[in-house]
gemmi code that builds the backbone of each chain (N, CA, C; Angstrom):
import gemmi

chains = {
    "A": [
        ("GLY", (96.038, -165.178, -92.725), (95.190, -164.226, -91.999), (96.042, -163.587, -90.954)),
        ("GLU", (95.215, -162.939, -90.011), (95.962, -162.650, -88.805), (96.767, -163.564, -88.059)),
        ("ASN", (97.835, -163.031, -87.422), (98.376, -164.042, -86.522), (99.314, -163.157, -85.523)),
        ("VAL", (99.739, -163.461, -84.342), (100.595, -162.809, -83.525), (101.622, -164.162, -82.981)),
        ("GLU", (102.675, -164.216, -83.107), (103.371, -165.135, -82.584), (103.967, -164.344, -81.079)),
        ("GLN", (104.027, -165.109, -80.439), (104.870, -164.682, -79.236), (105.838, -165.663, -78.389)),
        ("HIS", (106.940, -165.384, -78.111), (108.249, -166.301, -77.360), (108.861, -165.408, -76.306)),
        ("PRO", (109.464, -166.128, -75.278), (109.113, -167.631, -74.990), (107.663, -168.448, -74.511)),
        ("SER", (107.333, -169.357, -74.435), (106.167, -169.740, -74.128), (106.195, -169.825, -72.317)),
        ("THR", (107.395, -169.772, -71.934), (107.944, -169.967, -70.520), (109.074, -169.148, -70.458)),
        ("LEU", (109.050, -168.560, -68.975), (110.348, -167.980, -69.056), (110.341, -167.738, -66.926)),
        ("SER", (111.427, -168.430, -66.574), (111.987, -168.475, -65.414), (113.212, -167.527, -65.187)),
        ("VAL", (113.521, -166.291, -63.737), (114.369, -165.534, -63.886), (114.100, -165.312, -62.367)),
        ("GLN", (115.473, -164.886, -61.858), (115.739, -164.650, -60.883), (115.108, -163.260, -60.007)),
        ("GLU", (114.608, -162.899, -59.257), (114.154, -161.790, -58.670), (115.190, -160.945, -58.814)),
        ("GLY", (114.923, -159.502, -59.403), (115.953, -158.440, -59.795), (116.595, -158.590, -61.014)),
        ("ASP", (116.404, -159.870, -61.897), (116.784, -159.846, -63.182), (115.934, -159.084, -63.912)),
        ("SER", (116.237, -159.181, -65.573), (115.145, -158.386, -66.525), (114.611, -159.391, -67.259)),
        ("ALA", (113.207, -159.569, -67.818), (112.744, -160.176, -68.428), (112.457, -159.434, -69.610)),
        ("VAL", (112.564, -160.556, -71.160), (111.801, -159.878, -71.830), (111.038, -160.888, -72.818)),
        ("ILE", (110.001, -160.247, -73.149), (109.093, -161.146, -74.158), (108.801, -160.441, -75.406)),
        ("LYS", (109.049, -161.077, -76.483), (109.189, -160.798, -78.133), (107.560, -161.053, -78.636)),
        ("CYS", (107.390, -160.463, -79.505), (106.176, -160.817, -80.321), (106.390, -160.630, -81.707)),
        ("THR", (106.125, -161.042, -82.471), (105.830, -160.491, -84.210), (104.212, -161.125, -84.531)),
        ("TYR", (104.045, -159.417, -85.536), (102.601, -159.559, -85.930), (102.620, -159.577, -87.572)),
        ("SER", (101.829, -160.262, -88.092), (101.482, -160.766, -89.503), (100.557, -159.223, -90.232)),
        ("ASP", (99.590, -158.608, -89.733), (98.882, -157.555, -90.554), (99.835, -156.433, -90.486)),
        ("SER", (100.415, -156.016, -91.477), (101.120, -154.753, -91.412), (100.183, -153.504, -91.131)),
        ("ALA", (98.771, -153.784, -91.510), (98.104, -152.373, -90.877), (97.915, -152.373, -89.584)),
        ("SER", (98.028, -153.177, -88.720), (97.986, -153.102, -87.263), (99.145, -152.131, -86.775)),
        ("ASN", (98.258, -150.849, -85.947), (98.698, -150.069, -85.335), (98.651, -149.593, -84.033)),
        ("TYR", (98.092, -150.865, -83.195), (98.024, -150.497, -81.568), (98.381, -151.843, -80.945)),
        ("PHE", (99.269, -151.858, -79.919), (100.144, -153.151, -79.508), (100.074, -152.875, -78.056)),
        ("PRO", (99.032, -153.640, -77.406), (98.678, -153.759, -75.921), (99.311, -155.003, -75.334)),
        ("TRP", (99.726, -154.866, -73.976), (100.328, -156.009, -73.335), (99.401, -156.166, -72.074)),
        ("TYR", (99.148, -157.390, -71.678), (98.109, -157.959, -70.579), (99.030, -158.611, -69.882)),
        ("LYS", (98.675, -158.624, -68.615), (99.037, -159.396, -67.602), (97.688, -160.433, -66.725)),
        ("GLN", (97.815, -161.552, -66.750), (96.740, -162.120, -66.315), (97.124, -163.132, -65.201)),
        ("GLU", (96.606, -163.064, -64.374), (96.942, -163.918, -62.893), (95.883, -164.668, -62.693)),
        ("LEU", (96.361, -166.188, -61.927), (95.090, -166.912, -62.070), (93.857, -166.775, -61.253)),
        ("GLY", (93.059, -167.151, -62.181), (91.651, -166.809, -61.573), (91.316, -165.220, -62.065)),
        ("LYS", (91.919, -164.593, -62.864), (91.769, -162.958, -63.214), (91.522, -162.934, -64.268)),
        ("GLY", (90.792, -161.822, -65.279), (90.724, -161.420, -66.355), (92.298, -160.697, -66.748)),
        ("PRO", (92.455, -160.545, -67.904), (93.798, -159.828, -68.701), (93.376, -158.295, -67.939)),
        ("GLN", (94.864, -158.213, -67.391), (94.917, -156.762, -67.051), (95.682, -156.031, -67.981)),
        ("LEU", (95.330, -154.714, -68.576), (96.258, -153.836, -69.681), (97.433, -153.646, -68.580)),
        ("ILE", (98.497, -153.479, -68.919), (100.032, -152.920, -68.305), (100.476, -151.622, -69.064)),
        ("ILE", (100.410, -151.950, -70.258), (101.236, -151.030, -71.140), (101.005, -151.198, -72.390)),
        ("ASP", (100.529, -149.970, -73.133), (100.323, -150.283, -74.854), (101.020, -149.196, -75.694)),
        ("ILE", (101.399, -149.482, -76.713), (102.147, -148.699, -77.567), (101.545, -148.489, -79.112)),
        ("ARG", (101.610, -147.392, -79.471), (100.904, -147.110, -80.712), (101.606, -147.144, -82.251)),
        ("SER", (101.640, -147.023, -83.396), (102.468, -147.539, -84.066), (103.224, -146.320, -84.929)),
        ("ASN", (102.738, -144.897, -84.205), (103.656, -143.597, -84.154), (104.985, -143.632, -83.018)),
        ("VAL", (104.926, -144.295, -82.192), (106.054, -144.604, -81.358), (106.641, -145.496, -81.510)),
        ("GLY", (108.014, -145.366, -81.139), (109.325, -146.359, -80.976), (109.268, -147.514, -79.928)),
        ("GLU", (108.737, -146.561, -78.689), (109.139, -147.062, -77.319), (108.675, -146.419, -76.520)),
        ("LYS", (108.217, -147.028, -75.243), (107.149, -146.355, -73.988), (107.506, -146.877, -72.910)),
        ("LYS", (107.554, -146.675, -71.837), (108.035, -146.738, -70.562), (107.598, -145.958, -69.569)),
        ("ASP", (107.187, -147.089, -68.537), (106.435, -146.642, -67.427), (106.603, -147.541, -66.396)),
        ("GLN", (107.930, -147.119, -65.349), (108.382, -147.464, -64.200), (109.105, -148.614, -64.530)),
        ("ARG", (108.480, -149.598, -64.189), (109.958, -151.152, -64.601), (109.517, -151.771, -65.773)),
        ("ILE", (108.529, -151.164, -66.656), (107.981, -151.724, -67.848), (108.278, -151.069, -69.149)),
        ("ALA", (108.682, -151.630, -70.046), (108.895, -150.671, -71.232), (109.022, -151.677, -72.308)),
        ("VAL", (107.926, -151.350, -73.534), (107.614, -151.823, -74.509), (108.501, -150.965, -75.883)),
        ("THR", (109.294, -151.867, -76.769), (109.538, -151.153, -78.091), (108.728, -151.783, -79.571)),
        ("LEU", (108.987, -151.147, -80.175), (108.267, -151.610, -81.471), (108.837, -151.307, -82.513)),
        ("ASN", (109.444, -152.263, -83.626), (109.874, -152.302, -84.710), (109.011, -152.625, -86.043)),
        ("LYS", (108.320, -151.347, -86.454), (107.351, -151.498, -87.559), (107.909, -152.132, -88.754)),
        ("THR", (109.248, -151.978, -88.909), (109.737, -152.605, -90.185), (109.759, -153.997, -90.138)),
        ("ALA", (110.020, -154.601, -89.175), (110.262, -156.102, -88.718), (109.078, -156.448, -88.244)),
        ("LYS", (108.045, -155.674, -88.191), (106.817, -156.530, -87.906), (107.096, -156.923, -86.002)),
        ("HIS", (107.926, -156.394, -85.511), (108.023, -157.097, -83.944), (107.880, -155.974, -82.706)),
        ("PHE", (107.628, -156.443, -81.846), (107.582, -155.575, -80.799), (107.452, -156.393, -79.201)),
        ("SER", (108.429, -155.838, -78.572), (108.857, -156.498, -77.080), (108.474, -155.873, -75.994)),
        ("LEU", (108.149, -156.730, -74.725), (107.929, -156.307, -73.346), (109.253, -156.334, -72.757)),
        ("HIS", (109.776, -155.456, -72.057), (110.782, -155.475, -71.193), (110.663, -155.109, -69.652)),
        ("ILE", (110.895, -156.094, -68.765), (110.247, -155.660, -67.279), (112.150, -155.858, -66.598)),
        ("THR", (112.218, -155.029, -65.906), (113.467, -154.698, -64.893), (113.096, -154.949, -63.756)),
        ("GLU", (114.295, -155.823, -63.081), (114.082, -155.786, -61.519), (113.128, -156.453, -61.270)),
        ("THR", (112.971, -157.664, -61.732), (111.441, -158.263, -61.523), (111.343, -158.611, -60.080)),
        ("GLN", (109.785, -158.836, -59.528), (109.468, -158.887, -58.188), (108.610, -160.314, -58.589)),
        ("PRO", (108.358, -160.720, -57.354), (107.781, -162.214, -57.429), (106.421, -161.676, -57.914)),
        ("GLU", (105.641, -160.795, -57.278), (104.584, -160.543, -57.634), (104.292, -160.120, -59.416)),
        ("ASP", (105.500, -160.051, -60.474), (105.555, -159.896, -61.574), (105.199, -161.416, -62.121)),
        ("SER", (104.938, -162.646, -61.033), (104.820, -163.870, -62.095), (103.201, -163.918, -62.254)),
        ("ALA", (103.391, -164.423, -63.726), (101.831, -164.301, -64.317), (102.179, -165.005, -65.665)),
        ("VAL", (100.888, -164.756, -66.452), (100.983, -165.019, -67.820), (100.882, -163.588, -68.553)),
        ("TYR", (101.729, -163.255, -69.187), (101.578, -162.287, -70.262), (101.316, -162.514, -71.670)),
        ("PHE", (100.311, -161.685, -72.128), (99.907, -161.492, -73.521), (100.242, -160.400, -74.376)),
        ("CYS", (100.861, -160.533, -75.212), (100.930, -159.771, -76.404), (99.361, -159.303, -77.276)),
        ("ALA", (99.300, -158.575, -78.256), (98.222, -158.473, -78.872), (98.385, -157.323, -79.929)),
        ("ALA", (97.742, -157.359, -81.252), (97.906, -156.398, -82.174), (96.553, -156.278, -82.475)),
        ("ALA", (96.042, -154.778, -82.926), (94.744, -154.557, -83.523), (94.978, -153.339, -84.564)),
        ("TYR", (94.007, -153.176, -85.627), (94.119, -152.158, -86.349), (92.994, -151.266, -86.117)),
        ("TYR", (93.394, -149.810, -85.332), (92.158, -149.006, -85.266), (92.466, -147.991, -85.985)),
        ("GLY", (91.136, -147.518, -86.402), (90.919, -146.493, -87.613), (89.511, -146.854, -88.526)),
        ("GLY", (89.262, -148.155, -88.543), (88.287, -148.869, -88.840), (87.053, -149.246, -87.917)),
        ("ALA", (86.258, -149.817, -88.161), (84.789, -150.125, -87.528), (84.913, -151.227, -86.476)),
        ("THR", (86.250, -151.450, -85.933), (86.484, -152.614, -85.123), (87.090, -152.326, -84.188)),
        ("ASN", (87.104, -153.078, -82.876), (87.730, -153.222, -82.088), (88.811, -154.196, -81.368)),
        ("LYS", (88.679, -155.310, -82.698), (89.406, -156.444, -82.415), (90.593, -156.611, -82.218)),
        ("LEU", (91.020, -157.536, -80.869), (92.375, -157.735, -80.620), (92.664, -159.200, -81.244)),
        ("ILE", (94.145, -159.404, -81.610), (94.500, -160.644, -81.698), (95.651, -160.716, -80.958)),
        ("PHE", (95.384, -162.090, -80.359), (96.364, -162.418, -79.106), (97.713, -162.772, -79.902)),
        ("GLY", (98.666, -162.760, -78.742), (99.558, -164.061, -78.784), (99.077, -165.134, -77.932)),
        ("THR", (100.204, -166.021, -77.856), (100.069, -167.353, -77.034), (100.147, -167.481, -75.891)),
        ("GLY", (100.820, -166.265, -75.597), (101.167, -166.052, -74.051), (102.479, -166.495, -73.229)),
        ("THR", (102.741, -165.863, -72.453), (104.437, -166.468, -71.773), (104.277, -166.354, -70.131)),
        ("LEU", (104.249, -167.549, -69.625), (104.218, -167.723, -68.566), (105.733, -167.361, -67.698)),
        ("LEU", (105.557, -166.103, -66.862), (106.747, -165.591, -66.325), (106.698, -165.891, -65.006)),
        ("ALA", (108.250, -166.831, -64.485), (107.975, -167.055, -63.242), (109.352, -166.377, -62.662)),
        ("VAL", (109.046, -165.701, -61.479), (110.081, -164.712, -61.076), (110.671, -165.609, -59.592)),
        ("GLN", (111.639, -166.175, -59.524), (111.973, -166.946, -58.586), (112.759, -166.003, -57.371)),
        ("PRO", (112.488, -166.024, -56.043), (112.784, -165.167, -54.926), (113.933, -165.895, -54.661)),
    ],
    "B": [
        ("LYS", (86.145, -145.668, -60.202), (85.261, -146.215, -61.103), (85.284, -147.551, -61.145)),
        ("ALA", (84.019, -148.047, -61.312), (83.835, -149.639, -61.267), (84.561, -150.584, -62.640)),
        ("GLY", (85.002, -151.405, -62.540), (85.670, -152.257, -63.387), (84.318, -152.847, -64.173)),
        ("VAL", (84.913, -153.489, -64.988), (83.817, -154.485, -65.940), (83.622, -155.549, -65.176)),
        ("THR", (82.097, -155.728, -65.189), (81.529, -156.857, -64.240), (80.755, -157.934, -65.197)),
        ("GLN", (81.275, -159.163, -64.716), (80.621, -159.984, -65.706), (80.004, -161.226, -64.612)),
        ("THR", (78.683, -161.639, -65.207), (77.759, -162.946, -64.034), (77.151, -163.607, -65.105)),
        ("PRO", (77.155, -164.825, -64.527), (77.715, -165.294, -63.330), (79.240, -165.566, -63.638)),
        ("ARG", (80.229, -166.253, -62.515), (81.652, -166.300, -62.359), (81.685, -167.812, -62.876)),
        ("TYR", (80.646, -168.719, -62.453), (80.836, -170.033, -62.838), (79.766, -170.633, -63.185)),
        ("LEU", (79.946, -171.383, -64.266), (78.587, -172.205, -64.631), (78.887, -173.427, -65.099)),
        ("ILE", (78.205, -174.342, -64.736), (78.206, -175.668, -65.040), (76.691, -176.035, -66.001)),
        ("LYS", (76.910, -176.618, -67.384), (75.857, -176.665, -67.844), (75.892, -178.137, -68.403)),
        ("THR", (74.982, -178.979, -69.145), (75.024, -180.275, -69.699), (74.669, -179.835, -71.076)),
        ("ARG", (75.751, -180.860, -72.153), (75.600, -180.947, -73.246), (74.196, -180.640, -73.913)),
        ("GLY", (74.221, -179.877, -74.890), (72.895, -179.538, -75.641), (72.110, -178.541, -75.478)),
        ("GLN", (72.484, -177.820, -73.871), (71.547, -177.006, -73.266), (72.162, -175.848, -73.975)),
        ("GLN", (71.458, -174.413, -73.325), (72.090, -173.252, -73.998), (72.160, -172.148, -72.852)),
        ("VAL", (73.037, -171.393, -72.618), (73.851, -170.793, -71.937), (73.866, -169.188, -72.216)),
        ("THR", (73.236, -168.170, -71.058), (73.771, -166.629, -71.517), (74.257, -166.223, -70.407)),
        ("LEU", (75.242, -165.356, -70.925), (76.339, -164.667, -69.976), (76.256, -163.123, -70.384)),
        ("SER", (76.488, -162.741, -69.128), (76.168, -160.936, -69.062), (77.235, -160.163, -68.453)),
        ("CYS", (77.542, -159.286, -69.057), (78.682, -158.271, -69.009), (78.201, -157.015, -68.950)),
        ("SER", (78.434, -156.117, -68.031), (78.577, -154.572, -67.815), (79.729, -154.005, -67.925)),
        ("PRO", (79.545, -153.290, -68.772), (81.100, -152.530, -68.985), (81.207, -151.142, -68.062)),
        ("ILE", (82.813, -150.734, -68.060), (82.776, -149.298, -67.487), (81.794, -148.604, -67.674)),
        ("SER", (81.411, -147.879, -66.825), (80.533, -146.566, -67.073), (81.204, -145.718, -67.858)),
        ("GLY", (80.278, -144.981, -68.853), (80.611, -144.279, -70.350), (81.318, -144.717, -71.379)),
        ("HIS", (81.522, -146.377, -71.205), (82.043, -147.181, -72.133), (80.730, -147.754, -73.033)),
        ("ARG", (81.223, -147.472, -74.394), (80.136, -147.829, -75.301), (80.143, -149.032, -76.196)),
        ("SER", (81.352, -149.745, -75.887), (81.997, -150.868, -76.767), (81.760, -152.121, -75.941)),
        ("VAL", (81.497, -153.136, -76.129), (82.013, -154.304, -75.646), (82.104, -155.647, -76.516)),
        ("SER", (83.285, -156.392, -76.180), (83.543, -157.308, -76.941), (84.131, -158.524, -76.564)),
        ("TRP", (83.799, -159.706, -76.712), (83.776, -160.920, -76.125), (84.872, -161.685, -76.590)),
        ("TYR", (85.480, -162.562, -75.941), (86.852, -163.469, -76.101), (86.401, -164.720, -75.356)),
        ("GLN", (87.059, -165.744, -76.205), (86.989, -167.050, -75.681), (88.399, -167.356, -75.260)),
        ("GLN", (88.832, -167.974, -73.999), (90.143, -168.236, -73.574), (89.898, -169.798, -73.381)),
        ("THR", (90.863, -170.511, -73.809), (91.039, -171.973, -73.858), (92.371, -171.977, -73.533)),
        ("PRO", (92.949, -173.373, -73.141), (94.105, -173.479, -73.125), (94.787, -173.706, -74.413)),
        ("GLY", (93.954, -174.589, -75.436), (94.573, -175.291, -76.532), (94.676, -174.068, -77.755)),
        ("GLN", (93.523, -173.019, -77.673), (93.397, -172.101, -79.016), (93.502, -170.548, -78.133)),
        ("GLY", (94.065, -170.609, -76.750), (94.469, -169.313, -76.567), (93.090, -168.383, -76.570)),
        ("LEU", (93.454, -167.048, -76.557), (92.148, -165.992, -76.493), (92.184, -166.064, -77.871)),
        ("GLN", (90.503, -165.880, -78.179), (90.234, -165.815, -79.367), (89.044, -164.814, -79.602)),
        ("PHE", (88.741, -163.725, -80.408), (87.837, -162.907, -80.311), (86.291, -163.656, -81.082)),
        ("LEU", (85.604, -163.062, -80.240), (83.794, -163.714, -80.665), (83.157, -163.047, -81.459)),
        ("PHE", (82.997, -161.432, -80.589), (82.387, -160.512, -81.579), (82.433, -159.184, -80.526)),
        ("GLU", (82.031, -157.975, -81.318), (81.997, -156.744, -80.801), (80.911, -156.063, -80.949)),
        ("TYR", (80.442, -155.365, -79.856), (79.062, -154.710, -79.880), (79.350, -153.121, -79.788)),
        ("PHE", (78.847, -152.509, -80.323), (78.821, -150.733, -80.459), (77.704, -149.883, -80.622)),
        ("SER", (76.900, -149.460, -79.383), (75.550, -148.802, -79.790), (74.695, -149.814, -80.347)),
        ("GLU", (74.584, -151.014, -79.529), (73.481, -151.733, -79.835), (73.831, -152.558, -81.173)),
        ("THR", (74.814, -152.519, -81.655), (75.004, -152.921, -83.207), (76.367, -153.903, -83.400)),
        ("GLN", (76.509, -154.884, -83.666), (77.493, -156.012, -83.950), (78.594, -155.501, -84.839)),
        ("ARG", (79.335, -155.151, -84.606), (80.729, -154.236, -85.471), (81.434, -155.076, -86.174)),
        ("ASN", (81.921, -156.625, -85.746), (82.469, -157.480, -85.887), (82.548, -158.819, -85.504)),
        ("LYS", (82.865, -160.048, -86.025), (82.424, -161.009, -85.449), (83.321, -162.134, -85.686)),
        ("GLY", (84.051, -162.735, -85.004), (85.118, -163.901, -84.971), (84.455, -164.891, -85.793)),
        ("ASN", (85.565, -165.771, -86.059), (85.129, -167.450, -86.808), (84.695, -168.265, -85.626)),
        ("PHE", (83.155, -168.364, -85.471), (82.591, -168.890, -84.321), (81.461, -169.408, -85.028)),
        ("PRO", (81.131, -170.518, -84.590), (79.723, -171.120, -85.429), (78.450, -170.075, -84.785)),
        ("GLY", (77.323, -170.354, -85.814), (76.124, -169.637, -85.420), (75.455, -169.857, -83.954)),
        ("ARG", (76.046, -170.710, -83.107), (75.416, -171.063, -81.930), (75.585, -170.099, -81.026)),
        ("PHE", (76.856, -169.283, -81.507), (77.227, -168.150, -80.689), (76.592, -166.933, -80.904)),
        ("SER", (75.625, -166.237, -80.095), (75.629, -164.962, -80.654), (75.572, -163.664, -79.448)),
        ("GLY", (75.002, -162.651, -79.675), (75.120, -161.822, -78.206), (74.101, -160.548, -78.852)),
        ("ARG", (74.186, -159.851, -77.981), (73.466, -158.422, -78.017), (73.877, -157.359, -77.308)),
        ("GLN", (73.482, -156.233, -77.343), (73.896, -155.189, -76.582), (72.560, -154.383, -76.310)),
        ("PHE", (72.739, -154.081, -75.420), (71.309, -152.961, -74.578), (71.557, -151.622, -74.651)),
        ("SER", (70.494, -150.989, -74.599), (70.757, -149.276, -74.651), (71.503, -148.638, -73.389)),
        ("ASN", (71.946, -149.466, -72.702), (72.839, -148.961, -71.520), (74.558, -149.423, -71.693)),
        ("SER", (74.178, -150.509, -72.715), (75.945, -150.805, -73.124), (75.955, -152.245, -72.704)),
        ("ARG", (75.257, -152.650, -71.545), (75.356, -154.122, -70.998), (75.151, -154.963, -72.395)),
        ("SER", (76.021, -155.744, -72.016), (75.897, -156.913, -73.060), (75.462, -158.465, -72.879)),
        ("GLU", (75.098, -159.321, -73.420), (74.576, -160.419, -73.276), (75.333, -161.393, -74.617)),
        ("MET", (75.968, -162.582, -74.053), (76.465, -163.562, -75.263), (75.456, -164.655, -74.835)),
        ("ASN", (75.206, -165.241, -76.031), (74.543, -166.801, -75.609), (74.993, -168.129, -76.588)),
        ("VAL", (74.920, -168.832, -75.838), (75.425, -170.281, -76.629), (74.656, -171.261, -76.736)),
        ("SER", (74.215, -171.691, -77.854), (72.928, -172.597, -77.648), (73.610, -174.043, -78.283)),
        ("THR", (72.651, -174.696, -77.786), (73.271, -176.372, -78.175), (74.976, -176.260, -77.646)),
        ("LEU", (74.839, -176.389, -76.688), (76.215, -176.388, -75.990), (77.169, -177.641, -76.332)),
        ("GLU", (78.328, -177.803, -76.475), (78.985, -178.911, -77.291), (80.406, -178.959, -75.664)),
        ("LEU", (80.729, -180.202, -75.761), (82.143, -180.278, -74.617), (83.085, -179.446, -74.806)),
        ("GLY", (83.260, -178.706, -76.339), (84.455, -178.268, -76.514), (84.263, -176.748, -76.479)),
        ("ASP", (83.043, -176.266, -76.265), (82.569, -175.126, -75.650), (83.062, -174.154, -74.152)),
        ("SER", (83.539, -175.237, -73.230), (83.896, -175.630, -72.158), (85.380, -174.474, -71.962)),
        ("ALA", (85.077, -173.150, -71.530), (86.116, -172.159, -71.945), (85.830, -171.310, -70.416)),
        ("LEU", (86.746, -169.978, -70.717), (86.586, -169.047, -69.817), (86.338, -167.660, -70.629)),
        ("TYR", (84.915, -167.058, -70.373), (84.378, -166.812, -71.484), (84.580, -164.922, -70.841)),
        ("LEU", (85.515, -164.013, -71.539), (86.189, -162.554, -70.982), (85.160, -161.807, -72.031)),
        ("CYS", (84.933, -160.696, -71.255), (83.965, -159.499, -72.105), (85.430, -158.054, -71.918)),
        ("ALA", (85.340, -157.466, -72.659), (86.190, -156.424, -72.427), (85.531, -155.103, -72.761)),
        ("SER", (85.653, -153.901, -72.490), (85.064, -152.564, -72.514), (85.941, -151.577, -73.074)),
        ("SER", (85.510, -150.691, -73.784), (86.383, -149.590, -74.289), (85.334, -148.805, -74.784)),
        ("TYR", (85.871, -147.587, -74.644), (85.447, -146.114, -74.589), (84.970, -145.788, -76.069)),
        ("THR", (86.193, -146.047, -77.008), (85.993, -145.894, -78.420), (85.585, -144.353, -78.611)),
        ("GLY", (86.233, -143.148, -77.947), (85.987, -142.025, -78.396), (87.268, -141.693, -78.805)),
        ("THR", (87.721, -140.459, -79.259), (88.942, -140.138, -80.334), (89.954, -140.454, -79.811)),
        ("GLY", (90.762, -141.580, -80.181), (92.360, -141.582, -79.366), (92.236, -142.536, -78.378)),
        ("SER", (91.040, -143.114, -78.178), (91.231, -144.035, -77.217), (91.167, -144.986, -77.542)),
        ("TYR", (91.928, -146.244, -77.294), (92.221, -147.545, -77.970), (91.652, -148.486, -76.781)),
        ("GLU", (92.106, -148.349, -75.650), (92.287, -149.394, -74.644), (91.341, -150.102, -74.300)),
        ("GLN", (91.417, -151.397, -74.102), (90.144, -152.335, -73.752), (90.428, -153.014, -72.398)),
        ("TYR", (89.520, -152.948, -71.166), (89.481, -153.245, -70.468), (88.640, -154.753, -69.943)),
        ("PHE", (89.303, -155.427, -69.231), (88.833, -156.794, -69.222), (87.876, -157.154, -68.148)),
        ("GLY", (86.887, -157.854, -68.140), (86.314, -158.465, -66.612), (86.986, -159.753, -66.116)),
        ("PRO", (86.599, -160.316, -65.332), (87.009, -161.532, -64.353), (86.921, -162.379, -65.261)),
        ("GLY", (85.651, -162.666, -66.066), (85.495, -163.695, -66.897), (84.342, -164.463, -66.241)),
        ("THR", (83.715, -165.456, -67.286), (82.734, -166.726, -66.685), (83.362, -167.767, -66.893)),
        ("ARG", (83.784, -168.616, -65.978), (84.071, -169.998, -66.276), (82.932, -170.802, -66.987)),
        ("LEU", (82.741, -171.605, -67.728), (81.774, -172.563, -68.504), (82.199, -173.675, -68.717)),
        ("THR", (81.699, -174.860, -67.485), (81.868, -176.009, -67.792), (80.981, -176.717, -68.469)),
        ("VAL", (80.875, -177.493, -69.783), (79.885, -178.257, -70.441), (80.457, -179.864, -70.100)),
        ("THR", (79.449, -180.574, -69.277), (79.428, -181.842, -69.066), (78.770, -182.857, -70.132)),
    ],
}
model = gemmi.Model(1)
for chain_id, residues in chains.items():
    chain = gemmi.Chain(chain_id)
    for i, (resn, *xyz) in enumerate(residues, 1):
        res = gemmi.Residue()
        res.name, res.seqid = resn, gemmi.SeqId(i, " ")
        for name, pos in zip(("N", "CA", "C"), xyz):
            atom = gemmi.Atom()
            atom.name, atom.element = name, gemmi.Element(name[0])
            atom.pos, atom.b_iso = gemmi.Position(*pos), 0.0
            res.add_atom(atom)
        chain.add_residue(res)
    model.add_chain(chain)
structure = gemmi.Structure()
structure.add_model(model)
structure.setup_entities()
């Protein structure tokens, strides 16, 4: 069935370093890949997304890359800051049919040490 | 523009009771999806409503149901509560216009079943 694997489950970096989180999806029909940041006591916040017709997308310190052949996509955060500390979720979905169903990865707890 | 709102934010119920959770989407958004978040199972899709019709349903028992009103507000109901239903219930709204894929989450309702 549909599945998204996410690694690592925890990641600790020093402030100013880069952080990379990787995901692999199983459904080759997936064409939309969002990333969410969830802080304690809050709902997931959409931080960046990428569609299957694009290989890379960047927004200030965050970027996402997609390898459709390998069914991999990754989140890159540069110049990390303590406020980047949170749980990050990747997700995959197929858009084109009559559904908005997101399949989520298991999450990565990112800790940025000051 | 106001974000997604969910009420109540916290709820404590006893096993066997039923519960109704409410979600108001972002103004202009016509799709509402519900997700269950637990430490063990992560974020799992419950169902999605669009124009008052359920478009897709996840792998949850029939005790979980929902509906959407003409103003796009949605409710989900869980009957005969079990201890395992304790979770954070999140709703997400999306526009579903042409080329619009983004889903925005509310803060969630924390349900505790005792």
